[in-house]
Structures are given as C-alpha cells and as structure tokens.
OpenMM code with the backbone's topology and positions (N, CA, C; nanometers):
from openmm import Vec3, app, unit

residues = "MET ARG ARG THR PRO ARG ALA CYS HIS SER PRO ALA VAL ARG SER VAL ALA ALA TRP LEU ASP ARG LEU LEU ALA CYS GLY ILE ALA ALA VAL ALA ALA ALA SER ARG ARG PRO PRO GLU LEU ASP LEU HIS GLY LEU GLY VAL ARG ASP ALA VAL ALA ALA THR GLU ARG PHE LEU ALA GLU ALA HIS ALA ASP GLY VAL ARG GLU VAL ARG ILE VAL TYR GLY LYS GLY ARG HIS SER PRO ASP GLY ARG GLY VAL LEU ARG GLU VAL VAL PRO ARG TRP LEU ASP GLY ALA GLY ARG ARG TRP ILE ALA ARG ALA ASP PRO GLU PRO ASP ALA ARG GLY GLU ASP ALA ALA ILE ARG VAL ARG LEU ARG ALA GLY ASP GLU GLY".split()
positions = [
    Vec3(2.9372, 3.8125, -1.1504),
    Vec3(2.8011, 3.7739, -1.1239),
    Vec3(2.7120, 3.8296, -1.2358),
    Vec3(2.6239, 3.7455, -1.2816),
    Vec3(2.5337, 3.7842, -1.3896),
    Vec3(2.4099, 3.8504, -1.3310),
    Vec3(2.3687, 3.9588, -1.3900),
    Vec3(2.2523, 4.0319, -1.3406),
    Vec3(2.1352, 4.0124, -1.4355),
    Vec3(2.0163, 3.9975, -1.3780),
    Vec3(1.8942, 3.9863, -1.4570),
    Vec3(1.8506, 4.1265, -1.4960),
    Vec3(1.8149, 4.1472, -1.6229),
    Vec3(1.7686, 4.2810, -1.6623),
    Vec3(1.6495, 4.3239, -1.5782),
    Vec3(1.6447, 4.4516, -1.5489),
    Vec3(1.5405, 4.5084, -1.4631),
    Vec3(1.3997, 4.4827, -1.5192),
    Vec3(1.3845, 4.4779, -1.6510),
    Vec3(1.2530, 4.4582, -1.7133),
    Vec3(1.1901, 4.3258, -1.6722),
    Vec3(1.2717, 4.2263, -1.6377),
    Vec3(1.2180, 4.0954, -1.5992),
    Vec3(1.1470, 4.0996, -1.4653),
    Vec3(1.1728, 4.2013, -1.3883),
    Vec3(1.1114, 4.2113, -1.2562),
    Vec3(0.9870, 4.3000, -1.2568),
    Vec3(0.9509, 4.3501, -1.3732),
    Vec3(0.8368, 4.4406, -1.3792),
    Vec3(0.7072, 4.3635, -1.3546),
    Vec3(0.6071, 4.4313, -1.2998),
    Vec3(0.4775, 4.3655, -1.2764),
    Vec3(0.4159, 4.3103, -1.4045),
    Vec3(0.4334, 4.3782, -1.5159),
    Vec3(0.3758, 4.3316, -1.6422),
    Vec3(0.4392, 4.1989, -1.6839),
    Vec3(0.5699, 4.1866, -1.6719),
    Vec3(0.6382, 4.0637, -1.7092),
    Vec3(0.5984, 3.9507, -1.6149),
    Vec3(0.5914, 3.9799, -1.4864),
    Vec3(0.5500, 3.8760, -1.3901),
    Vec3(0.4068, 3.8310, -1.4176),
    Vec3(0.3207, 3.9249, -1.4545),
    Vec3(0.1819, 3.8907, -1.4850),
    Vec3(0.1731, 3.7996, -1.6079),
    Vec3(0.2482, 3.8339, -1.7118),
    Vec3(0.2490, 3.7519, -1.8329),
    Vec3(0.3084, 3.6145, -1.8025),
    Vec3(0.4152, 3.6118, -1.7239),
    Vec3(0.4782, 3.4838, -1.6884),
    Vec3(0.3813, 3.3959, -1.6092),
    Vec3(0.3067, 3.4547, -1.5178),
    Vec3(0.2082, 3.3779, -1.4395),
    Vec3(0.0984, 3.3252, -1.5306),
    Vec3(0.0545, 3.4092, -1.6251),
    Vec3(-0.0487, 3.3667, -1.7191),
    Vec3(0.0012, 3.2507, -1.8053),
    Vec3(0.1256, 3.2605, -1.8524),
    Vec3(0.1836, 3.1523, -1.9324),
    Vec3(0.1980, 3.0243, -1.8510),
    Vec3(0.2343, 3.0365, -1.7236),
    Vec3(0.2433, 2.9185, -1.6368),
    Vec3(0.1079, 2.8494, -1.6242),
    Vec3(0.0012, 2.9296, -1.6037),
    Vec3(-0.1339, 2.8722, -1.5917),
    Vec3(-0.1764, 2.8055, -1.7231),
    Vec3(-0.1468, 2.8720, -1.8346),
    Vec3(-0.1817, 2.8178, -1.9659),
    Vec3(-0.1090, 2.6863, -1.9905),
    Vec3(0.0173, 2.6808, -1.9587),
    Vec3(0.0956, 2.5594, -1.9754),
    Vec3(0.0406, 2.4474, -1.8871),
    Vec3(0.0063, 2.4792, -1.7640),
    Vec3(-0.0493, 2.3782, -1.6725),
    Vec3(-0.1810, 2.3233, -1.7266),
    Vec3(-0.2646, 2.4107, -1.7799),
    Vec3(-0.3923, 2.3654, -1.8375),
    Vec3(-0.3677, 2.2768, -1.9590),
    Vec3(-0.2725, 2.3147, -2.0420),
    Vec3(-0.2405, 2.2350, -2.1602),
    Vec3(-0.1876, 2.0979, -2.1229),
    Vec3(-0.1009, 2.0930, -2.0235),
    Vec3(-0.0470, 1.9651, -1.9779),
    Vec3(-0.1580, 1.8783, -1.9211),
    Vec3(-0.2484, 1.9378, -1.8430),
    Vec3(-0.3597, 1.8616, -1.7861),
    Vec3(-0.4513, 1.8089, -1.8964),
    Vec3(-0.4767, 1.8893, -1.9989),
    Vec3(-0.5639, 1.8456, -2.1089),
    Vec3(-0.5010, 1.7303, -2.1864),
    Vec3(-0.3727, 1.7376, -2.2115),
    Vec3(-0.3042, 1.6293, -2.2832),
    Vec3(-0.3056, 1.5021, -2.1999),
    Vec3(-0.2812, 1.5163, -2.0701),
    Vec3(-0.2820, 1.3992, -1.9821),
    Vec3(-0.4208, 1.3356, -1.9784),
    Vec3(-0.5245, 1.4182, -1.9693),
    Vec3(-0.6611, 1.3650, -1.9642),
    Vec3(-0.6969, 1.2952, -2.0954),
    Vec3(-0.6539, 1.3521, -2.2072),
    Vec3(-0.6858, 1.2922, -2.3365),
    Vec3(-0.6137, 1.1592, -2.3561),
    Vec3(-0.4994, 1.1439, -2.2949),
    Vec3(-0.4236, 1.0202, -2.3141),
    Vec3(-0.4719, 0.9074, -2.2234),
    Vec3(-0.5487, 0.9410, -2.1216),
    Vec3(-0.6027, 0.8376, -2.0322),
    Vec3(-0.7348, 0.7887, -2.0895),
    Vec3(-0.7331, 0.6723, -2.1467),
    Vec3(-0.8546, 0.6152, -2.2044),
    Vec3(-0.9185, 0.5251, -2.1004),
    Vec3(-1.0495, 0.5244, -2.0960),
    Vec3(-1.1150, 0.4356, -1.9993),
    Vec3(-1.0972, 0.2895, -2.0398),
    Vec3(-1.1066, 0.1991, -1.9441),
    Vec3(-1.1013, 0.0562, -1.9788),
    Vec3(-1.2090, 0.0252, -2.0827),
    Vec3(-1.1782, -0.0675, -2.1719),
    Vec3(-1.2681, -0.0952, -2.2836),
    Vec3(-1.2935, -0.2449, -2.2964),
    Vec3(-1.4173, -0.2782, -2.3240),
    Vec3(-1.4577, -0.4163, -2.3512),
    Vec3(-1.5032, -0.4218, -2.4959),
    Vec3(-1.4420, -0.5098, -2.5739),
    Vec3(-1.4782, -0.5251, -2.7148),
    Vec3(-1.5565, -0.6550, -2.7306),
    Vec3(-1.6807, -0.6426, -2.7706),
    Vec3(-1.7711, -0.7580, -2.7818),
    Vec3(-1.7808, -0.8136, -2.9236),
    Vec3(-1.7020, -0.7621, -3.0165),
    Vec3(-1.7063, -0.8114, -3.1544),
    Vec3(-1.6897, -0.9633, -3.1569),
    Vec3(-1.7737, -1.0285, -3.2325),
    Vec3(-1.7624, -1.1724, -3.2528),
    Vec3(-1.8332, -1.2567, -3.1485),
    Vec3(-1.8880, -1.1966, -3.0452),
    Vec3(-1.9573, -1.2740, -2.9413),
    Vec3(-2.1062, -1.2825, -2.9720),
    Vec3(-2.1658, -1.3924, -2.9316),
    Vec3(-2.3109, -1.4057, -2.9386),
    Vec3(-2.3741, -1.3277, -2.8247),
    Vec3(-2.5046, -1.3163, -2.8272),
    Vec3(-2.5760, -1.2369, -2.7281),
    Vec3(-2.5487, -1.2855, -2.5864),
    Vec3(-2.5631, -1.4145, -2.5621),
    Vec3(-2.5451, -1.4688, -2.4267),
    Vec3(-2.4035, -1.4417, -2.3738),
    Vec3(-2.3021, -1.4692, -2.4574),
    Vec3(-2.1636, -1.4462, -2.4164),
    Vec3(-2.1345, -1.2973, -2.3982),
    Vec3(-2.1912, -1.2141, -2.4838),
    Vec3(-2.1687, -1.0700, -2.4744),
    Vec3(-2.2276, -1.0135, -2.3457),
    Vec3(-2.3465, -1.0569, -2.3099),
    Vec3(-2.4096, -1.0090, -2.1860),
    Vec3(-2.3297, -1.0566, -2.0649),
    Vec3(-2.2868, -1.1825, -2.0662),
    Vec3(-2.2068, -1.2355, -1.9550),
    Vec3(-2.0744, -1.1597, -1.9430),
    Vec3(-2.0078, -1.1324, -2.0549),
    Vec3(-1.8812, -1.0583, -2.0526),
    Vec3(-1.9027, -0.9155, -2.0033),
    Vec3(-2.0123, -0.8543, -2.0453),
    Vec3(-2.0433, -0.7184, -2.0022),
    Vec3(-2.0681, -0.7147, -1.8517),
    Vec3(-2.1424, -0.8125, -1.8024),
    Vec3(-2.1712, -0.8179, -1.6589),
    Vec3(-2.0423, -0.8345, -1.5777),
    Vec3(-1.9551, -0.9261, -1.6191),
    Vec3(-1.8260, -0.9458, -1.5498),
    Vec3(-1.7413, -0.8194, -1.5544),
    Vec3(-1.7350, -0.7587, -1.6715),
    Vec3(-1.6542, -0.6381, -1.6914),
    Vec3(-1.7008, -0.5255, -1.5996),
    Vec3(-1.8313, -0.5023, -1.5957),
    Vec3(-1.8849, -0.3950, -1.5109),
    Vec3(-1.8656, -0.4247, -1.3626),
    Vec3(-1.8881, -0.5496, -1.3227),
    Vec3(-1.8707, -0.5864, -1.1820),
    Vec3(-1.7257, -0.5661, -1.1381),
    Vec3(-1.6311, -0.6085, -1.2225),
    Vec3(-1.4887, -0.5923, -1.1885),
    Vec3(-1.4483, -0.4454, -1.1878),
    Vec3(-1.4927, -0.3709, -1.2859),
    Vec3(-1.4589, -0.2282, -1.2921),
    Vec3(-1.5155, -0.1558, -1.1706),
    Vec3(-1.6396, -0.1864, -1.1349),
    Vec3(-1.7026, -0.1244, -1.0190),
    Vec3(-1.6269, -0.1598, -0.8917),
    Vec3(-1.5905, -0.2863, -0.8768),
    Vec3(-1.5160, -0.3304, -0.7583),
    Vec3(-1.3788, -0.2643, -0.7503),
    Vec3(-1.3188, -0.2343, -0.8659),
    Vec3(-1.1872, -0.1701, -0.8699),
    Vec3(-1.1949, -0.0185, -0.8552),
    Vec3(-1.3158, 0.0348, -0.8449),
    Vec3(-1.3314, 0.1788, -0.8291),
    Vec3(-1.3193, 0.2589, -0.9575),
    Vec3(-1.3292, 0.1914, -1.0711),
    Vec3(-1.3227, 0.2601, -1.2002),
    Vec3(-1.4515, 0.3411, -1.2155),
    Vec3(-1.4398, 0.4634, -1.2660),
    Vec3(-1.5576, 0.5497, -1.2776),
    Vec3(-1.6186, 0.5511, -1.4176),
    Vec3(-1.5391, 0.5151, -1.5200),
    Vec3(-1.5923, 0.5191, -1.6557),
    Vec3(-1.5299, 0.4073, -1.7386),
    Vec3(-1.6130, 0.3442, -1.8221),
    Vec3(-1.5665, 0.2394, -1.9126),
    Vec3(-1.6296, 0.2624, -2.0496),
    Vec3(-1.5778, 0.1905, -2.1452),
    Vec3(-1.6326, 0.1963, -2.2811),
    Vec3(-1.6587, 0.0539, -2.3264),
    Vec3(-1.7766, 0.0321, -2.3826),
    Vec3(-1.8138, -0.1002, -2.4321),
    Vec3(-1.8379, -0.0874, -2.5828),
    Vec3(-1.7640, -0.1672, -2.6584),
    Vec3(-1.7744, -0.1656, -2.8051),
    Vec3(-1.8550, -0.2872, -2.8470),
    Vec3(-1.9648, -0.2634, -2.9179),
    Vec3(-2.0484, -0.3748, -2.9637),
    Vec3(-2.0583, -0.3805, -3.1144),
    Vec3(-2.0091, -0.2813, -3.1828),
    Vec3(-2.0095, -0.2816, -3.3285),
    Vec3(-2.1423, -0.2376, -3.3873),
    Vec3(-2.1415, -0.2222, -3.5173),
    Vec3(-2.2612, -0.1775, -3.5886),
    Vec3(-2.3411, -0.2925, -3.6459),
    Vec3(-2.2825, -0.4115, -3.6478),
    Vec3(-2.3552, -0.5268, -3.6986),
    Vec3(-2.3435, -0.5477, -3.8474),
    Vec3(-2.2491, -0.4856, -3.9099),
    Vec3(-2.2361, -0.4983, -4.0560),
    Vec3(-2.2027, -0.6399, -4.1004),
    Vec3(-2.1396, -0.7182, -4.0130),
    Vec3(-2.1035, -0.8553, -4.0503),
    Vec3(-2.1986, -0.9574, -3.9871),
    Vec3(-2.3049, -0.9099, -3.9293),
    Vec3(-2.4056, -0.9976, -3.8703),
    Vec3(-2.4991, -1.0485, -3.9794),
    Vec3(-2.5682, -1.1592, -3.9513),
    Vec3(-2.6688, -1.2044, -4.0478),
    Vec3(-2.7708, -1.0927, -4.0709),
    Vec3(-2.8066, -1.0715, -4.1928),
    Vec3(-2.9007, -0.9656, -4.2324),
    Vec3(-2.8450, -0.8255, -4.2077),
    Vec3(-2.7159, -0.8123, -4.1694),
    Vec3(-2.6560, -0.6813, -4.1463),
    Vec3(-2.7172, -0.6043, -4.0302),
    Vec3(-2.7850, -0.6760, -3.9435),
    Vec3(-2.8541, -0.6141, -3.8299),
    Vec3(-2.7695, -0.6312, -3.7046),
    Vec3(-2.7398, -0.5224, -3.6372),
    Vec3(-2.6575, -0.5267, -3.5168),
    Vec3(-2.7365, -0.5692, -3.3955),
    Vec3(-2.7320, -0.6981, -3.3651),
    Vec3(-2.8071, -0.7504, -3.2503),
    Vec3(-2.7510, -0.6941, -3.1199),
    Vec3(-2.6182, -0.6967, -3.1044),
    Vec3(-2.5579, -0.6459, -2.9808),
    Vec3(-2.5808, -0.4962, -2.9653),
    Vec3(-2.5910, -0.4284, -3.0760),
    Vec3(-2.6186, -0.2840, -3.0751),
    Vec3(-2.7537, -0.2544, -3.0099),
    Vec3(-2.8439, -0.3480, -3.0188),
    Vec3(-2.9755, -0.3332, -2.9557),
    Vec3(-2.9772, -0.3924, -2.8155),
    Vec3(-2.9148, -0.5095, -2.7994),
    Vec3(-2.9222, -0.5843, -2.6739),
    Vec3(-2.8425, -0.5199, -2.5607),
    Vec3(-2.7207, -0.4773, -2.5895),
    Vec3(-2.6333, -0.4261, -2.4825),
    Vec3(-2.6917, -0.3005, -2.4162),
    Vec3(-2.7306, -0.1972, -2.4901),
    Vec3(-2.7901, -0.0812, -2.4221),
    Vec3(-2.9171, -0.1163, -2.3439),
    Vec3(-2.9964, -0.2093, -2.3988),
    Vec3(-3.1190, -0.2508, -2.3285),
    Vec3(-3.0834, -0.3240, -2.1994),
    Vec3(-2.9807, -0.4104, -2.2033),
    Vec3(-2.9382, -0.4818, -2.0834),
    Vec3(-2.8830, -0.3835, -1.9792),
    Vec3(-2.8042, -0.2847, -2.0264),
    Vec3(-2.7497, -0.1837, -1.9342),
    Vec3(-2.8619, -0.1080, -1.8644),
    Vec3(-2.9676, -0.0792, -1.9376),
    Vec3(-3.0805, -0.0054, -1.8808),
    Vec3(-3.1634, -0.0902, -1.7849),
    Vec3(-3.1502, -0.2221, -1.7949),
    Vec3(-3.2244, -0.3116, -1.7065),
    Vec3(-3.1349, -0.3680, -1.5976),
    Vec3(-3.0866, -0.4902, -1.6199),
    Vec3(-3.0058, -0.5596, -1.5192),
    Vec3(-2.8745, -0.4886, -1.4884),
    Vec3(-2.8177, -0.4177, -1.5851),
    Vec3(-2.6912, -0.3488, -1.5630),
    Vec3(-2.7025, -0.2205, -1.4841),
    Vec3(-2.8234, -0.1759, -1.4609),
    Vec3(-2.8476, -0.0488, -1.3936),
    Vec3(-2.7851, -0.0440, -1.2535),
    Vec3(-2.7652, -0.1591, -1.1901),
    Vec3(-2.7102, -0.1583, -1.0532),
    Vec3(-2.5675, -0.1037, -1.0494),
    Vec3(-2.4954, -0.1089, -1.1620),
    Vec3(-2.3583, -0.0588, -1.1645),
    Vec3(-2.3447, 0.0786, -1.2282),
    Vec3(-2.4395, 0.1157, -1.3119),
    Vec3(-2.4173, 0.2367, -1.3910),
    Vec3(-2.4980, 0.3566, -1.3435),
    Vec3(-2.4350, 0.4714, -1.3564),
    Vec3(-2.5019, 0.5977, -1.3270),
    Vec3(-2.5558, 0.6583, -1.4563),
    Vec3(-2.4846, 0.6308, -1.5659),
    Vec3(-2.5223, 0.6900, -1.6937),
    Vec3(-2.4574, 0.6113, -1.8070),
    Vec3(-2.5250, 0.6029, -1.9191),
    Vec3(-2.4698, 0.5367, -2.0377),
    Vec3(-2.5047, 0.6203, -2.1601),
    Vec3(-2.4025, 0.6544, -2.2380),
    Vec3(-2.4221, 0.7387, -2.3554),
    Vec3(-2.3626, 0.6729, -2.4794),
    Vec3(-2.4473, 0.6433, -2.5794),
    Vec3(-2.3939, 0.5889, -2.7050),
    Vec3(-2.2965, 0.6889, -2.7668),
    Vec3(-2.1964, 0.6360, -2.8360),
    Vec3(-2.0987, 0.7205, -2.9043),
    Vec3(-2.1234, 0.7149, -3.0542),
    Vec3(-2.1951, 0.8112, -3.1093),
    Vec3(-2.2235, 0.8091, -3.2525),
    Vec3(-2.1018, 0.8491, -3.3353),
    Vec3(-2.0928, 0.7911, -3.4553),
    Vec3(-1.9864, 0.8293, -3.5478),
    Vec3(-2.0353, 0.9474, -3.6322),
    Vec3(-1.9625, 0.9806, -3.7373),
    Vec3(-1.9976, 1.0951, -3.8216),
    Vec3(-2.1340, 1.0792, -3.8884),
    Vec3(-2.1767, 0.9544, -3.9091),
    Vec3(-2.3088, 0.9288, -3.9699),
    Vec3(-2.4209, 0.9241, -3.8673),
    Vec3(-2.3852, 0.9314, -3.7414),
    Vec3(-2.4858, 0.9233, -3.6366),
    Vec3(-2.5140, 0.7816, -3.5907),
    Vec3(-2.4359, 0.6859, -3.6423),
    Vec3(-2.4527, 0.5454, -3.6016),
    Vec3(-2.3610, 0.5174, -3.4835),
    Vec3(-2.4124, 0.4449, -3.3868),
    Vec3(-2.3271, 0.4114, -3.2728),
    Vec3(-2.2762, 0.2690, -3.2853),
    Vec3(-2.1560, 0.2484, -3.2337),
    Vec3(-2.0951, 0.1153, -3.2313),
    Vec3(-2.0348, 0.0886, -3.0939),
    Vec3(-2.0501, 0.1876, -3.0049),
    Vec3(-1.9951, 0.1764, -2.8701),
    Vec3(-2.0791, 0.2617, -2.7762),
    Vec3(-2.0595, 0.2364, -2.6492),
    Vec3(-2.1314, 0.3128, -2.5485),
    Vec3(-2.0346, 0.3432, -2.4347),
    Vec3(-2.0365, 0.4665, -2.3883),
    Vec3(-1.9533, 0.5084, -2.2762),
    Vec3(-2.0409, 0.5011, -2.1514),
    Vec3(-1.9895, 0.4309, -2.0515),
    Vec3(-2.0675, 0.4041, -1.9306),
    Vec3(-2.0001, 0.4683, -1.8106),
    Vec3(-2.0733, 0.5504, -1.7413),
    Vec3(-2.0269, 0.6113, -1.6157),
    Vec3(-2.0776, 0.5229, -1.5026),
    Vec3(-1.9858, 0.4708, -1.4227),
    Vec3(-2.0226, 0.3781, -1.3152),
    Vec3(-2.0594, 0.4519, -1.1879),
    Vec3(-2.1419, 0.3885, -1.1096),
    Vec3(-2.1773, 0.4439, -0.9786),
    Vec3(-2.0542, 0.4403, -0.8889),
    Vec3(-2.0530, 0.5256, -0.7900),
    Vec3(-1.9448, 0.5224, -0.6910),
    Vec3(-1.9513, 0.3895, -0.6174),
    Vec3(-1.8396, 0.3483, -0.5589),
    Vec3(-1.8281, 0.2179, -0.4923),
    Vec3(-1.9332, 0.1901, -0.3880),
    Vec3(-1.9816, 0.2935, -0.3168),
    Vec3(-2.0805, 0.2700, -0.2112),
    Vec3(-2.2239, 0.2770, -0.2626),
    Vec3(-2.2414, 0.3116, -0.3889),
    Vec3(-2.3760, 0.3158, -0.4474),
    Vec3(-2.4077, 0.1804, -0.5100),
    Vec3(-2.5332, 0.1593, -0.5385),
    Vec3(-2.5744, 0.0388, -0.6126),
    Vec3(-2.6096, -0.0677, -0.5207),
] * unit.nanometer
topology = app.Topology()
chain = topology.addChain("A")
for resn in residues:
    res = topology.addResidue(resn, chain)
    for name in ("N", "CA", "C"):
        topology.addAtom(name, app.Element.getBySymbol(name[0]), res)
C-alpha cells in the first residue's frame, strides 16, 4: 500500500491547495465567460430603412428568447457616400427612441481611436418593457 507523505496533510498544504482550487475555478469561469459572445447583428451594406427593420426584428427575437445582451455592428461609414456613417448616427438614435421598449442600456464600443462601429445593448428582462 502506498502512503501519502505526512506533509501533504498539513494545514498549510491544505490551505494552499484550497487557494489553488479557487484560483483555477475563477480562471476557468473567466475563460468560459470570455468565449461566450453575445448574439450579433451586422448591418454593413444595408440602407437606413432595412437596417432599422433588421434591428427591430433582432431585438424583438432576442428579447422573446430571453437573451440579456446583444451586439449591433453598424460600421464607421468609411465606404458610405461622403465617408459619413449614416447608420452610426441612426441606429443609436433609433435605440434611444423606438428601441427603448427592449433595451435597458446601450453602450457604443469605441476602438483605439475612440471611433465606434458597434454598440453593445443590454436588454430588459422578459417581463419588463
């Protein structure tokens, strides 16, 4: 029969082992959370009317499915006429108006230059709105 060395049963070793278990559990949870991306709607190439309609459908379906967070990509408008991002202006404004019935919060996601091309939307709970 193989015997475990007595040092493995010491309170100090058990304390370190418990700490390592907690650290590992936190690391696993962080990796799992980072790998779960929210559902995403990409509006690149759509006109304003189609983009708003797609956004409305997307939010209604996500809300009905109990999804709590989504991401909407509208781009920076670099390939738009005059290089002006129309959806970049329209989508957040629509979310703040007609889209408000589904959302609890909406936060633009700025890049390293501070320009946003997407918005992260936190949806209301199923019984709200």
